[in-house]
N, C-alpha and C positions, 0 to 999 in steps of 0.2 A: 469617510468610511461611508459605504454603500447604505441603503436605508434598512433597519432592520424591520421596520413597521411593514414594510413591503414584503419582506421575507415572510413574516408572520402571516399575512393575509393571504399570501400564496400556498403556504402550508396549511391554513384553516380551510382552504377552499378545496382541498384534494380530499377524494373519497376513500377512507381506511387506509391512508399512505402508511407504508412501509419502507425504511430506510436502510439501504445496504450499507453497513458500517463495517468498515476494515481495520479500523483500528489508529488511522490516521488523521490529521487534525481537521481535514473537511470535513468528512463523514460523522467523525465523533463530535465536532461542533454543531453540525446540523441537528444531529440526534439530541444534544445537550440544550440548544435552543428551543427545538421543538417541545420538549419536557418543560422546560421553565416557562414556557408560554401557554403552558397547559393545553398544548394540541395533543389529541389521542392519536398516538402512533405504535408501529411497532419497530423497532431496532433489531435488523436480522445481521447476524455475522456468520460467516462461512469459515469454519475450522477445517485446514487442511494442510498439508505437508509445505504448501508454499506460502503460508500464513506465517510470520514469525510467532513464536510463543508469546514473546512480550507484548505483541499487538494484541491478542487473545486476552491476555492478563489484564492489559489497559481496558480493553472493552468490557470484560467481566467486573472488574472493580468500580468503574464509573456506573454501569448499568446498576450495579448493587447500592452504592453511596446514594444515587440521585434516583432511585426507583424506576427506572427505564422498565418497559414491557420487552424483555430481550428474549429474542429466539436465536437458537444456535442451530446451525443447518451443515450438511455435509453437501458440497455444490457438486461432488461426482465428476469434476473435470478429469481426475485421473483415470476414469473409466473411458475417457474420450480418447482415441487414438491419435485424432487430429491435433488435439492439445499437447499430447505427450511427445509428438514429433517435433514440438517446439519449431514452429515454421514462423516468418516473418510476422504474419498475423495471428501469432499464437493467442493474443488478448481477446480476438474474437471468439474463439472457442472458449476460453476462459468465461468471459461474460455472458456468452449464450448458455453456459451451463448454469451459471449463477443465478441469472433472471429467471432462467426456466424453473429452476429448483424454488426459487423464492415464490414465482407464482403458484407453484403447486401447493407451498406451505402456508402461505399467509394470504393470497390473493390482494385484491385491492390496487392501490396506485404505488407502483414501484418507484422510488426516489434514489438518487445518486447524490454523490457529494462533489460532482464535476463543478468547476468555475470556469469563469471566461478564460483564463490563462491556459486552461487544458485545450482549449479549441484552437490554438496556435500550432499544436503538433499533430502527427500523423497518429491517430489511436482508435484502431479497429475494433477495440471495446465500444466506441461510441456507436458504431453501426449496430453491433448486438444490442446495444440499450434502444437505438431506433427501431427495430426489429420487435421489440417486446414493450412497445409503449411506454418506455423509462422516461420520467420527467426528472429535469435537471434544475431544482429551485435556485441555486446559485446564479446558474445563467440566467435565468428568468427575471432574477432581481438585481442582476447587474453586478455581481459580486466577483471581485479578483482575490487570488490567492492572500493579498496582503490584507483585503478586507476581511476576508475568512479570519485571518490571524488576529486581525483587531477586533473583531467579533468575540473571539475566545477570551481575549484579553479583556473586555469589557465586562464579561461575564466573570472574570476571577479565573480563569481556567488557564492560567500562565503557564503550565506545563505542556498543556496542548498546543497553546498560541506559538510555542518555541520548537516544536517537534521537528525534527528535520524529514525533508520529504524521504520515502523509504517505500518505493514500489514493491510488488511481491517478490518472493526469493527466487521465482522462476526467471525473472527479469536479469539475475545474476549468470544466467547459463547461456552461453553465445548460441544464436540463432543456428538451429540445425542439429545442436546437440541434443538428444532424448532427455526429456524431463523425468529425473529419477528421485524419489522421495528420499532415499539415503543420502543422496547428493544435497539435497536442500537441507537435510538436518545438520549435514557437516557444514554447509555456509553458514546456517544460523549460528551455531556453534561457535565458530571462529568470529563471525562478527560481533555477537553478544558478549563474548569472553573480553574480545579485545578493546570493545568499547567499554566495559566495565573497569578493565584493569588500567587503560592509558587515559580514558576520558576523550577518546577519538570522536569528533562531532561527525566529520565526513569520511564514510568508510564502507567500502564495498568488496565483498569476496565473490570474484568472478570464476566461473569455470570456462576455460577457453579449450581449442582443440589440442593446444600446447601443454596444457594443465591449469592449476590454479593461480589466480593473481590477486594480490591483495591491493587495492587502490585506497590511498589516503591521500588528503589534501595536499596540493602541490608545495604550499608554503610549508606545512609541517614536515612533508617529507624532506624539503631542501634543507632544513634546520637540524636534520638527523646526521650525527657522525657515522662513519663507515661501520663502526663497532655497534652503534644503536640499530642501525638498517638491518645488519647482521642478526641482533638480537630479536629484533621484531619479527622477522622473517621465520627464524627458528620457531618462536612461539607460535606462528600460525601454522606452520608446518605440523608442528606436534599436536595440533588440534585437529586440524585436518587428516592427519594420519598420512600425508603425503607432501612432497615438495611444493612449497608457495613462494612466489615470487612479488617482489614490491614493484607499485608503478604508482604515478600519479593519477589521481581520480579524474576522470572522464565521463560525463554523463552519458548514460546510455551506451557506454563502449562495448558491450555484449551483444548490441543490436545490429544485424545485418541485414539492411532492408533488401537487397537485392536477392537473399536465400530464401529459395522455396521451401 
């Protein structure tokens, strides 16, 4: 595992650090680590239709139990027509609004939970981070995703260490389809309910040009009988109040990079 002491030294050197906490394993572990190493910082969580209710609940519970200095904000991305239009670089506009609001709300040095593995993909949000002077402690301390999970486990945060990757709800909407809060609430309901009912670990409800698609792990899907598939699709359709089709999970399948 990467060196936690190096990570601590980095965090301790920042002026009035503020950590953007989404509710995922990376940022949650970073905030927990900073608090447990007695580093004064503010955890900032943006509440929005694009953030799953479960993620906000998780942030609030950890903040309350560990005594974080937590600030809840509205990043106001839904007031930005460039974000709502859902272009290929939607994440740039999302992060621009997030970091701009954070800077207004808390100031100091803005920190993200970006790790080394995140640098291997095209992430427009990193450009927004660069424009706002955001620092990435995991990257600077050479932490990969596996290192972050190992750190969470070392701190006794098994639940966090095992959290599956779960990007914001807007990532479920096919590029070019306008982001609508009601649509995101529907997506969140489908995913949270089916995860609760069936223990589905890999699960995405996508909104495509042709309608809603529920993606689950390919092996799990192949193991379902025709009747079971029909039943699962019917459950999803009832929750979405619209016809939902089943498909095998493909990472980022709603993202169409060539779409303006």
